C-alpha positions in Angstrom: 0.0 0.0 0.0 1.4 3.4 -1.0 0.2 5.9 1.6 1.2 8.8 -0.6 -1.2 7.8 -3.3 -4.0 7.1 -0.7 -3.3 10.5 0.9 -3.5 12.3 -2.4 -6.6 10.4 -3.5 -8.7 11.2 -0.5 -7.3 14.6 0.6 -8.8 18.0 -0.3 -7.8 21.4 0.8 -10.3 21.2 3.7 -10.4 17.6 4.9 -9.7 14.0 4.2 -12.7 12.1 2.9 -12.8 9.3 5.4 -16.0 7.8 4.1 -14.6 7.3 0.6 -11.3 6.2 2.0 -12.9 3.5 4.1 -14.8 2.2 1.1 -11.5 2.1 -0.8 -9.9 0.1 2.0 -12.8 -2.3 2.1 -12.9 -2.8 -1.7 -9.1 -3.4 -1.8 -8.8 -5.6 1.3 -6.5 -3.1 2.9 -6.0 -3.1 6.7 -5.5 -0.5 9.4 -8.0 2.1 8.0 -8.6 3.7 11.4 -4.9 4.0 12.2 -4.0 5.4 8.7 -6.9 7.9 8.7 -5.8 9.1 12.2 -2.2 9.3 11.0 -3.2 11.5 8.0 -5.4 13.8 10.1 -2.8 14.1 12.9 -0.1 14.7 10.3 -1.9 17.6 8.8 -2.8 19.1 12.2 0.6 18.6 13.7 2.4 20.1 10.8 0.2 23.2 10.8 0.7 23.5 14.5 4.5 23.5 14.0 4.1 26.3 11.4 1.7 28.3 13.6 4.0 28.1 16.6 7.1 29.0 14.6 5.3 32.0 13.1 4.7 33.7 16.5 1.8 35.3 14.6 4.0 36.8 12.0 3.8 35.8 8.3 5.7 33.3 6.2 6.1 33.0 2.4 4.7 30.0 0.7 8.2 28.7 0.2 9.0 29.1 3.9 5.9 27.1 4.8 6.8 24.4 2.3 10.3 24.1 3.7 9.1 23.9 7.3 6.6 21.3 6.4 9.0 19.2 4.3 11.5 19.1 7.1 8.9 18.1 9.7 7.2 15.6 7.5 10.4 13.8 6.5 11.6 13.7 10.1 8.3 12.2 11.4 6.9 10.1 8.5 9.5 7.9 6.9 7.1 6.8 4.1 6.3 10.3 2.8 7.5 11.3 -0.6 7.3 14.5 -2.7 3.7 13.6 -3.8 2.6 13.2 -0.1 4.4 16.4 0.9 2.7 18.4 -1.9 -0.7 17.0 -0.8 -0.1 18.1 2.8 1.2 21.5 1.6 -2.1 22.2 -0.3 -3.8 22.0 3.1 -1.1 23.9 4.9 -1.0 26.8 2.5 -4.8 27.2 2.7 -4.7 27.0 6.5 -1.9 29.5 6.7 -3.8 31.9 4.4 -7.0 31.4 6.4 -5.2 32.1 9.7 -3.3 35.1 8.3 0.2 33.8 8.4 0.7 33.5 4.7 2.4 36.5 3.1 0.5 37.7 0.0 
């Protein structure tokens, strides 16, 4: 199972579609749905929290956010590749914009 492909397939800017992901796991006889969904959700939240805490309510460029997330993700999720990082970054850039820490 390639977690990067699953992450990309079921992630949107706003959430991870757990219902469709669960069906995919069932249809393909994949195990550990609950653990993987939680890992994906926690990964997004934890990475944003790292960025938020480092910002000290100042702003970052999109490149700075991407660099921070790549470093954190590679250190904490051995399986993640560029596709997975890009998927998480789509969420992070939106959240950073939404929370006012993304420079325009």
